GUPA-341755 format. One record per residue (C-alpha): residue in one letter; x, y, z. Coordinates in steps of 0.25 Angstrom, whole numbers, always signed. Layout:
N
   type      px      py      pz
      A       X       Y       Z
...
END
This chain:
319
   type      px      py      pz
      X    +458    +186    +221
      X    +465    +199    +225
      X    +461    +205    +237
      X    +457    +220    +237
      X    +467    +230    +242
      X    +458    +236    +252
      X    +452    +222    +257
      X    +461    +214    +269
      X    +466    +200    +266
      X    +458    +192    +276
      X    +467    +180    +274
      X    +479    +188    +278
      X    +472    +194    +288
      X    +467    +181    +295
      X    +480    +176    +294
      X    +488    +187    +301
      X    +477    +187    +313
      X    +480    +171    +314
      X    +495    +173    +314
      X    +495    +185    +323
      X    +484    +178    +334
      X    +494    +165    +333
      X    +507    +172    +335
      X    +501    +182    +347
      X    +495    +169    +354
      X    +509    +162    +353
      X    +516    +173    +358
      X    +507    +176    +370
      X    +508    +160    +373
      X    +523    +161    +372
      X    +524    +172    +383
      X    +514    +167    +392
      X    +521    +167    +406
      X    +526    +153    +410
      X    +519    +148    +422
      X    +529    +143    +435
      X    +535    +131    +432
      X    +548    +123    +429
      X    +557    +128    +418
      X    +554    +116    +409
      X    +539    +120    +408
      X    +541    +135    +405
      X    +553    +131    +395
      X    +544    +122    +388
      X    +532    +131    +388
      X    +543    +142    +382
      X    +546    +132    +370
      X    +531    +130    +367
      X    +529    +146    +367
      X    +540    +147    +358
      X    +534    +136    +348
      X    +522    +144    +348
      X    +527    +158    +346
      X    +536    +150    +335
      X    +524    +145    +328
      X    +517    +158    +327
      X    +529    +166    +322
      X    +530    +155    +311
      X    +514    +157    +307
      X    +515    +172    +306
      X    +527    +171    +298
      X    +521    +162    +287
      X    +508    +170    +287
      X    +515    +184    +285
      X    +528    +179    +278
      X    +537    +186    +289
      X    +551    +184    +289
      X    +556    +175    +300
      X    +568    +176    +307
      X    +581    +169    +300
      X    +584    +156    +303
      X    +593    +152    +316
      X    +608    +154    +315
      X    +618    +145    +323
      X    +629    +152    +331
      X    +640    +145    +321
      X    +631    +151    +309
      X    +631    +164    +316
      X    +646    +165    +319
      X    +650    +164    +304
      X    +642    +177    +300
      X    +650    +189    +300
      X    +644    +203    +307
      X    +640    +208    +293
      X    +631    +195    +291
      X    +625    +196    +305
      X    +623    +212    +305
      X    +608    +215    +303
      X    +603    +201    +303
      X    +599    +200    +317
      X    +608    +187    +319
      X    +615    +195    +330
      X    +602    +195    +339
      X    +599    +181    +337
      X    +605    +168    +345
      X    +610    +156    +337
      X    +603    +142    +335
      X    +609    +129    +341
      X    +607    +117    +333
      X    +608    +104    +341
      X    +603     +97    +353
      X    +615     +92    +360
      X    +619     +93    +374
      X    +630    +101    +381
      X    +635     +99    +395
      X    +642    +111    +400
      X    +655    +109    +407
      X    +662    +116    +418
      X    +665    +130    +415
      X    +656    +130    +403
      X    +648    +143    +399
      X    +637    +148    +390
      X    +641    +158    +380
      X    +635    +166    +369
      X    +621    +164    +374
      X    +612    +171    +366
      X    +598    +174    +370
      X    +588    +178    +360
      X    +574    +183    +363
      X    +563    +179    +353
      X    +550    +184    +360
      X    +546    +194    +371
      X    +534    +197    +379
      X    +531    +206    +391
      X    +522    +203    +403
      X    +510    +213    +403
      X    +498    +214    +411
      X    +486    +212    +402
      X    +472    +217    +406
      X    +460    +209    +402
      X    +445    +210    +409
      X    +450    +220    +419
      X    +461    +208    +422
      X    +476    +210    +421
      X    +487    +199    +419
      X    +501    +199    +415
      X    +504    +192    +402
      X    +516    +192    +393
      X    +513    +199    +380
      X    +521    +197    +367
      X    +531    +209    +364
      X    +540    +213    +352
      X    +555    +216    +354
      X    +558    +231    +349
      X    +573    +229    +351
      X    +581    +227    +340
      X    +589    +214    +337
      X    +598    +216    +350
      X    +589    +208    +360
      X    +597    +195    +360
      X    +607    +191    +371
      X    +620    +186    +366
      X    +634    +183    +370
      X    +630    +179    +385
      X    +637    +169    +392
      X    +640    +163    +407
      X    +644    +152    +415
      X    +638    +138    +416
      X    +637    +130    +430
      X    +633    +116    +431
      X    +628    +112    +446
      X    +622    +100    +448
      X    +620     +96    +435
      X    +612    +111    +431
      X    +617    +120    +422
      X    +618    +135    +426
      X    +622    +146    +417
      X    +626    +160    +422
      X    +625    +172    +413
      X    +639    +181    +414
      X    +640    +190    +402
      X    +636    +193    +388
      X    +626    +202    +381
      X    +615    +198    +391
      X    +606    +210    +391
      X    +598    +217    +379
      X    +589    +229    +380
      X    +576    +225    +372
      X    +563    +231    +371
      X    +548    +223    +368
      X    +535    +229    +364
      X    +522    +225    +370
      X    +510    +224    +359
      X    +505    +238    +364
      X    +518    +244    +361
      X    +524    +245    +375
      X    +539    +242    +374
      X    +546    +235    +386
      X    +561    +237    +387
      X    +569    +226    +394
      X    +583    +221    +396
      X    +584    +207    +390
      X    +595    +200    +398
      X    +600    +187    +405
      X    +610    +194    +414
      X    +615    +186    +426
      X    +607    +174    +422
      X    +608    +162    +429
      X    +602    +150    +422
      X    +600    +136    +428
      X    +598    +124    +418
      X    +591    +111    +421
      X    +601    +101    +417
      X    +617    +101    +415
      X    +618    +101    +400
      X    +612    +110    +388
      X    +603    +101    +380
      X    +589    +104    +374
      X    +579    +106    +385
      X    +590    +112    +394
      X    +584    +124    +402
      X    +590    +134    +410
      X    +585    +147    +415
      X    +587    +158    +427
      X    +586    +172    +431
      X    +594    +184    +426
      X    +595    +199    +429
      X    +588    +210    +421
      X    +596    +223    +422
      X    +589    +236    +420
      X    +584    +239    +405
      X    +591    +254    +407
      X    +604    +257    +415
      X    +607    +269    +424
      X    +611    +278    +412
      X    +598    +278    +406
      X    +590    +291    +406
      X    +576    +291    +405
      X    +568    +302    +397
      X    +569    +312    +410
      X    +584    +310    +411
      X    +584    +301    +424
      X    +593    +289    +425
      X    +598    +279    +435
      X    +613    +284    +436
      X    +612    +297    +429
      X    +602    +308    +424
      X    +591    +315    +432
      X    +586    +310    +445
      X    +572    +315    +442
      X    +563    +320    +429
      X    +568    +334    +428
      X    +555    +340    +423
      X    +548    +334    +435
      X    +554    +339    +448
      X    +541    +342    +456
      X    +537    +328    +454
      X    +551    +322    +460
      X    +553    +331    +472
      X    +556    +319    +481
      X    +545    +321    +490
      X    +531    +320    +482
      X    +527    +315    +468
      X    +541    +308    +467
      X    +536    +294    +469
      X    +530    +292    +454
      X    +543    +297    +448
      X    +552    +289    +458
      X    +554    +277    +448
      X    +557    +286    +437
      X    +568    +294    +444
      X    +574    +284    +451
      X    +580    +275    +440
      X    +584    +260    +445
      X    +592    +249    +439
      X    +583    +237    +441
      X    +588    +223    +438
      X    +577    +213    +435
      X    +578    +197    +435
      X    +574    +188    +423
      X    +573    +174    +420
      X    +576    +165    +408
      X    +574    +151    +404
      X    +582    +144    +393
      X    +579    +130    +386
      X    +590    +124    +378
      X    +585    +116    +365
      X    +597    +117    +356
      X    +611    +112    +359
      X    +624    +110    +350
      X    +634    +104    +357
      X    +645    +104    +346
      X    +644    +121    +347
      X    +640    +121    +362
      X    +627    +129    +359
      X    +614    +129    +365
      X    +601    +136    +362
      X    +587    +137    +366
      X    +576    +146    +371
      X    +573    +154    +382
      X    +563    +163    +391
      X    +566    +174    +399
      X    +558    +184    +408
      X    +563    +197    +413
      X    +558    +211    +418
      X    +558    +222    +408
      X    +563    +237    +409
      X    +559    +245    +422
      X    +564    +258    +416
      X    +574    +260    +427
      X    +564    +256    +437
      X    +551    +265    +434
      X    +543    +254    +428
      X    +539    +239    +431
      X    +547    +229    +422
      X    +538    +220    +412
      X    +542    +205    +412
      X    +548    +202    +400
      X    +547    +188    +393
      X    +558    +184    +383
      X    +558    +171    +375
      X    +569    +167    +364
      X    +581    +158    +361
      X    +595    +157    +367
      X    +609    +152    +362
      X    +621    +149    +370
      X    +635    +141    +368
      X    +641    +132    +379
      X    +656    +135    +381
END
């Protein structure tokens, strides 16, 4: 029977509610902070989280007929495309897929080149209040930046000491200003990066199951030439808000505006854990998943940075 135009479709509504509940629960579980433990335990939990999020996304797409992302593409296939074939497709913001489960043992002087790091999901640590108590939880967020948030062309040297691989990042497009939005509408900017990364592995060869991780530097989201709405900056602009001279005499009342007037270039620290799950020895390629945590923007020293959790995939070539 046809439905009245004034009455909601209960079946569709129930499907929508069920799918939304599953997707939300999976996303929340995926961003639950890992307990302190060894790297293997954290990365195994990460793989389980990815499986849950992927299943929820597929279920939602099946119900609503949503358009799924294009199929993965290998590096060799991508290299065959012209600029006009790539333009406007989003392929430039994606990491290539690796096919194979081989083993690559790096030799002396080997380097990692064309390292690509593509985030797939983001979460922000927030204080959640309930029954008069507050606790910190990671809240699922939505990326607001257009498709320019993937790191690409990163390279660095590989060192092997005592049968353990260590990767030292040296250059490349290793930072990307990114903004995510919380469910309440608040937007959180941060500089997604792996600058000065030193990642130590758990073995002497790249193969499925190989893990490596380490700390990296997180420069300020804004530089000294940036001017705020009052015209104040780090290396240029006004020293104080010109419209409020009485509150900035340097004697009384200046404390609450001190951080707003005195811009700083803050450098934080983040950490990334990576696990290889695909290796193509013929093409010298490796691929896998990663999880990274880092501080967000401080607005040049005037705000407390939020903790950002990022999960996604990576691709690299051994040279």
